[in-house]
N, C-alpha and C positions, 0 to 999 in steps of 0.2 A: 571424846577425843582420844587419840593415841599420842604416846609420847613424841614419835619422830612429828607428829602435826601440831604439836604446842606453839603457841604463838611466840616470836619471839619480842625481847623488850623492846618498846616503842622508842624510838630515836629521841621524840619530844620529853618523854619521860625519862630519858637518862641524862638528858642537858637540861632540866626543869631547875636544876639548883647550881648551874654556873653561874658567876658573875656576869660572864659575857652576855649569855642568853638574856638574862635579867634586864641588862643595861639596853639589850639593841631591842627587846621589846617595850621597854620603857621609855625610850626616846631615839624612835627610831628617825633616822636624819632622809629627807626626801631625795630621790637619786637626779642628779643634775644630768644636764643632756652635754656637757664638756668632756674632752677627751681627757681632763684631768681627773674627773669624777669616775669615769668609766674604767682605769687605770685603779682609781681610791679602792672600788665596790670589787673589783677584780681581787686585790690584794687582800680584801675585807675576808672573802671567800676561802682563798688559800692560807689564811692566819686561822680563821674560824677551824677549817679541818685539822690544821696543825696542832691548835690547843684543845679540841675536843675529842679527835679520831686517833685510837692509839695505834691502831694499823699505820696511819699516816704517819705520826713519829717515827716507827719503826722504820718504813720506807725512805723519809726522808735521813734518817740517819746512815742507813744501809747505802742510799744513792750519792750522801754525801764521803762516804768513807771509800766508795769504789773511785769516784772522780779523784781523789787524792791519790788513792792508790796509782790509778793512772797517769797522773802528775808524776809519781815516784820512779816508775817503772817507764816513762816515758815512751809512752804506745804513742802509734802516729796519730794522724789525723782524723782518718777513716775507720778508725781503732775507736777514737775517743765521739766520733758522732755516732755510732753504733751504739756504747754505751749511755749518751747522752740521751738517744731515742729510748731505749730500754727504760732507762728509767722514770722519764715524761710519762712514759706509757703505761707504766705502774702507776704512778702518781695521779693521771688522768682517770685511769679506772676507779681509783680508791675514791676519789672526787665526785664522779660519776654514780659509784654506787651511795657517797653519802647523800647528795642530793637527792637518788629514785627513794631512799629510806623517807628521809624528811618531808618529801613532796607526798608518798604514799601514808605517813604517819600525821600528817595535816589535813587529811579527808577521809581516810579509813580509820574510822574507830574501833570496828568490830574485826573479829578473826575473819579470813577469808581464804580459802585455797589457792585464790588467784595472787593475790598479796604474797604469800609465801614462795611462790613459784618466783614472781618479780623479783624479790629480795634475794633469793637463791640465786638466779641468773646473773643478777650483778654482781654478787660477791664471786660468784664463778668467773665472770669478768677477770678480777683481780688476782683470780688464781692463775688463770693463763696467761695474763700479764706478767704475774713474778716468776714464773717457772722460764718464762722465755726470756727476762732476765738473767737468771739464775744463767741459762744458756748462754747467754750472750757474753756473760762475765768468764765462762769458764773457757770459751773458743779465743776470748781478747788475752786473757792472763796467763793461762796456761805457759806457754812459750818464755813470755817475761819473766814469770816466777822460777823458771829453771836455769836462770842465768845468776853466777855469783852474786850474793849483796854487795859485795866491792864495787863492782861496775855499776850498780843500780846507783849506789850514795856517789859514786865518782860523777856521773852522770848530770845529779842533780847539779853537785858542787859546781860543774863547768857551766851550767846554764841556770844564773841567778834569776832569770824572767819566771823561771816555773816556780820558786820559793816565794818571789811575791805575788805571783797570782795565787797560789796557793795559801798564802797568808791571806791576801783581801777575801777569799773565797770562805774561810774559816772564820775570821773577823765579822764578815755580815753573816753568818747563819749562827755564829755564838749571840750577836745581836737579837737575831730574829726568836731563838732559843730562848735567851732570858727573859725579853717581851712576853713569851708565852708563858714562860714559867710566873711572870710576875701578875699576868693578865691586865699588861698595861697598855693603852695605846694601840698603834697598826704598826705593819711593816713597814711605812712611807710618812705615818706621821702620828708624834707624842710616845710618850712611855721612858720608862726604863730599862735601856740605856739609850742614847741618842744613836741610831745606825748611821745616820751621815756623820756624825762626831768620829764615831768607831772607824768606818772607813778612811776619812782623813786621816787620822793620826796613824793609822795602820800604813797608808803611804808614805808618811813623815818617817815614820821609823825603818820602813825598806828602803827608803831612797838615802835615809842617812847611813844607814849598814852598807849597801852596795856601792855609794859612792865614797867610801873610808880612804880607798888607796888613792884617790884622785887629789890633785894639788888644790882645787878648789873645793874641797869638801865641807868645809865649814861652810861658805858661802852659799852653797847647794842646798845645805839641809838648814839651814835659816830661811830661804825663802820658800823651800817645802813647808816648815813650820808657819811661817805666817800665812800659808795661804790654809793650812789647816786650821789656824786661830780663825780666821775670815768664815771659813765655814761653819764654827762653833757660833762665833759670834752671830750671824744669820740667822742661827736656830733658835738663840735665845732671844733675839730683839723681834723675831717674827711671832713671839708668843708660843711656837710649838713645843721649845723644852724648856726646861726649867737648868738653870747652873748646875744644879745637882746630878739631871741627865745626863749634859754634854758632856760633865766630869767624867761621869762613869762609863761613857761612850769611849773615851778619850783614854781611859785606863784599859779597856776592853779591847782597844786597835792595840795600842803600845804593846800590850803584855801578851796577846795572843800573837803579833808578829814577833817579837824576842823570842819565844818559843817556839814558832816554826821556824826560824833562822838558827835557833840554839840546837836544835834535834836536828833538823835535817843538812843546815849548812855546813 
């Protein structure tokens, strides 16, 4: 067997020692037919890919950075649509590549040249999608990045909704990243920190900052805080999160939102 035809490390072998792989093998949950469980297992697949695939993590970080950059330079809706489609195409291709590897490794135990072809073609699809995303990013951001930095920052300050959106997106992705790092819970359920609490307290912090000049700012802030507390309480009472996980989510939401408004506001 030549060096070019050497078999790749099997996906199952690479994942064998991971806690998520062991727990999923040891305690597989039955697939329910409800819409809720359809979303649950779909997010399970997304989180699994984010936890175990380095390229998926790189794509996610790059995609998040591009979206934030688009909000910062205030690209048009059509440009944002092109960016989001390019990012989605890359992540879909990476997930399909992972699914193909897992399916092949579950059935084929010996090296076969057609297996190499299947895996190489799947990896090539990811490369094509990533190259397309780079081209889209260049075409969208070239003119915007040529503008003076002061005009960009002034545009953000004049549009606080962009700061709120950026804070919520960053808070959500930070919560998902922390869950992936701690390998606890899923995107929608359980684990540290609580994503729902993070989003709720991020919204409260953003509302408090944006409404500060208003006459009834304190009242609006208190109402938003009560809503955030109700969200956090519901996660604890439902047995989905512990108080520690909810507190962690609240701190993540508050700190990330303050950071966004301090840096860009």
